[in-house]
N, C-alpha and C positions, 0 to 999 in steps of 0.2 A: 720913798719906798720904790724899789725897782719893780717894774711891771712884771718881771720874771720871778719875783719873790713876794707874792702876796703875804700879808701878815697872817700868821697861823697861831691859833690858841689851842692848847691842849688842856682839857679839864680832867682832873683826877679826883673822884670822890674817895674819901678815906675815913676809915674807922678801925683803929687798932690793927693796922696792916703793916706795922714796922718790919715784920719779918721779911717782906718782899719789896718794901718801898724803894730802897736804894737801887735795886736792880731795875725797877720800872723807870725811875728817874734817869738812870744812866742810859737806858735804851732811848730816851728822848735826847739827852745831851750828845750822845754819840752820833746823832744825825747831822750835827753841825749845820742845822738850818739857820740862816742868818737873821731871819725876821720872825722870831719865835717868842711866844708868851706861854708860860706854863703856870696854871693855877691849880693848887691843891685845896679842896674844900674838905676840911677835917671836922668830924663830929666830936670834938673834945676827946680825942684819944688819950688813953692812960697807959700806953705800952711803950712810950718813948718816941712816938711818931714825931711830935713837935720838936724834940731835941734833934732828931735826924734832919728834919726840914730846916732847922737853923743853920745847918752846914751849907745850905744853898740859898744865899741871899737874893739871887735873881728869880727865885720862884715866889710867886704871890701866894700867900697862905691866908685862907679864910678859916678861922677856927671858932665854931659856934655850934650849938645844938641844931639838929635838923630832923626832918621826918623821913629819913632814909636816903639812899643813894640817888634816887630820882630827884628829890628836893635839892640835894647837893649839886647835882648836875645843872638844874635850873638856875641855882645861885651863881654857879661858875659861868654859865652862858651869859647871864645878865651882867656880870663883871667883865667879860671878855672884850678886848679891843681888836681882836683879829677878825678879818673878813671870812676866814675859814676856821671851822671849829671841829676838833676831834675829841674823842673820849678815850681815856686810858685808865683802866682799873689798876689798883696798887699791886695786884698779883700777876699782871700780864706785861707783855713786852712788845715794843714796836720792832718790826723787821728792819734791818739796816737799809737805808736809802729810801724808805717809803715817804718821808716828809718832802724830800726833794721832788720825787715823782708826783706827789699830790700838788705841791705848789706849781709845778710846771703845767699840770693838767688844767688846773683852774685858771692859770694865767693865759692859757691858750684859747679859752672860750668863757667869756664873762657870763654867759647864759646858763652855765652848768650849776645845778643845785646840789648834787650829791656825787661823790666819787667813791667807788666801792673797790676794795682790793681783796685778795685772798685772806681767808681766816684759817690759821693752823692751830691745832691743839697739841700740846706737848706735856710730858710728864718727866719728873726727875727721879732717878734711882737713888739708892742710898749713898752712892759715891758723888752725887751731884751732877752726873752726866744727864743731859737732856735727850729725850727720845720723842720723836714725832709719832703721834697716835692717829691723827686725822687731818685731812686737808679739805677745805671747802673753797672752791674757786668762784662760786656765785656767778657762773658763766651765762645764765639765761636772763634775758630781758634786762640787760645792762645792770645786773646785780640786784634788781628788785623784781623778783619772780614771785607772784602771790602764793602759789603752792609752797614754795620754800619758806616764805615769811610766815606761813601758818603751820605747816607740817614739818618744817626743817629747822635749821639753826641759822638765824639771820646774820650773826656776826657783826653787830653794830660797831664794835671798836675798830673794825676794819673799814668803817665808813667815815667820810669826812664831809662836812656840810657847809654850804654857804650860809652865813649867819641870817640871811633873810628868811630861810625856811622856818626858823624858830619864831619869827614875828608874824609871818603870813600864813603858815600852814599848821604847825603843831609844836607842842613842847612835850616834855616828859610828863606823863600823867601820873601823879603821885598816888592815886588810888590803887595803882598796880605796883605792889611792892617789889615783885620779881620780874614782871613781864612788860614793864613800861617801854623798854627798848623795842620789843616786838611791836607794840601798839604804835609807837612813833613811826617805824619803818612802813607799817601797813598804811598809816595815814598819808605818808609821803607818796606811796605807790598809788593810792586812790586819788590823790590830788594831781597825779600825772606830772610830778616834777621831772626835770631833766636830769637823768642819772647817766653816769659814764663808768664803765668798769675798766680797771687797769689789770693787766695780766701779770701780776707779781704779788708776793705775800705782803700783807699789811700788818696783821696783828698775830701774835702768838699767845693764845690763851693757855693758862696754866691749869692743868688737871690735878686737883689736890683736895684733901679732905676739908679744908677750910673755905672752899669756894661755895658761894650761895647757889650757883647753878651748874658749874662744871665740876662735879663732885662725885667720886666713885661710890660713896655711900648713899647718895641721892636723898638726903634728909628732907629736902624741900619739895619732893616730887608731888605730894598731895597738894600743897599750897599752889604750886605751879599749875597743876591740872585744874584746880578750882579757878584760878585767874584766867586760864585759857578758855575754860567753859563759859565763864561770864563774858569774856571779851568776844568770843565767837557769837554769842547770842546778841550782844550789843551791835556788833558789826553787821550781822544778818538783818537786824531791824533797820539799821541805817541804809542798807543796800536794797530797800524794798523796790526801788525803781531801776535796779541794775540786776537783772536775772542771772547773768553769768557770775558775777562776784557773789551774789547771794547764795548761789548753789555751792560755791567753794566754802563760804562761811558756815552754811548749814552742815556740810559734810564734816568740817572741822569740829563743829559743835557735837555732832553725833559720835565722832571718834573719842573726843575728850569725855563726853558723857558716859560712853561705854567703859572707859578706863575707870572713872570714878565709881560707876555702878558695880563693877566687878570687885573693886577694892573694898567698897562698903559691904558687899555681901560676904566677902571672905573674912571680914572682921565682925560679922553678925550685927552690923549697924543697919537694921532694916528700916528705921525711920529715915535715915539719910538716903538710903537706896530709893525709898518711895518718893522723896522730894526730887531726886535726880530724874526718875522716870517721868514725874509730872512735868518737870521743866522741859525734858526732851519732847514730850508729846505736845505740850503747849506751843513750843517753838516751831515744830515741824510735823505736819500731818503725813508727810511722805518719808518718815524716819528710816525705814529699811532701805529705800533708794539712796538717801543721803549717806547712810552708813557704808553701803557698798561703794559709793562714789568716794567717800573718805578713804577707804582701804586702797582704792586705785590711785588716788592722789598721793597718799603716803608712800606707796610703793614707787611711784614715779620719782618722788623726791629721794628716796633711799637709793634708787638706781643711779640718780645723778651723783649722789655722794660716793657710791662705789666707783663710778667713773672717775671722780676726782681723786680718790685714793689710789686707783691704778696709775693715774697720771703722775702722782707724786711718789709712788712706791711706798705709801704710808702703811705701816702695819696696823692690823686691827687688834693685835695682842702685844703686850709689853715684851714678851720673849722674842718676838720677831721684829721689834721696832728698830728704827734707824737713828743712831746718834746725830744730833745737830752739833757739828763741830764749831768751836769758838774761833771762827775766822771770818773776816769781812766778806770774802768772796771765794770760798773754797770750791774745789771741783765737785761735780755731781757724785753723790754717794747713793748707790742703789736707786737712782732715779730722783734723788732729792738734792737740794743745794743747802749750803750753810747760810743762815739768815741772821746770825748774831756775831758780833765782834767778840 
């Protein structure tokens, strides 16, 4: 193996994602990274996924029942032979050239644990044209800024990990069905792993109605809020000897609790509302202070996102959005570049 080309494994969890699978696979193959392993862990799909995968004999396919995408990721990581590991969902795409940049970054410093690139969110119109909706550069604290990991969008598929972090620091926690990626990145931040941020797009998240988390109809919003609420309480307890981080987690807990409380009251679910209030007060005797701190932290993260969007010229609404041209390296278009072949 060339020292400039560390072996890289991409793990893709899959369940009935045939609609987008080929596009995701091709975004990996288009990289032409010479020392690459791609593992798809499929939960016995019934939509033709396995038939599509049969066209790619170089892809390692694990097809068996699992306990969700986090379990699938852990299986793929256990099977991986690469020194560097990335995650790609079936409905998302890698930006052109990212794997080469990741390989060179890790090759240049063996002490690096995590490399973080930009996360972009796009949407397709009825003609199939792609439009950039949001851009997150994760510019603060080498891509692992705790306020962003709690109040923002972490962008884990734009992160690449040295395999040692999964054996020495953390793995995907399967008790969190939707938020295990956030929990993993927070664990890495708290462990003070060495992270490096590269100033280029890494992942293009697809905004569509079938997504578990990046979904315009937000069907999993309540479940996500419950997972965040529970996670924030857990982290606050674990941070008992770290006042700074504990304040952040209590602020997050207060904000997520307020969301759940308002939703329960609006649905006349008074028993659920009472349980949320009890949990809030039990966790934090300074609840009003934590709530205000949470509002300030959330606004700081939103301000950072707005700064990112201004930098990329990313529109907040579809009618103002910018097409992502299908070119390897097209000219800037209203402040953006082309990231897909």
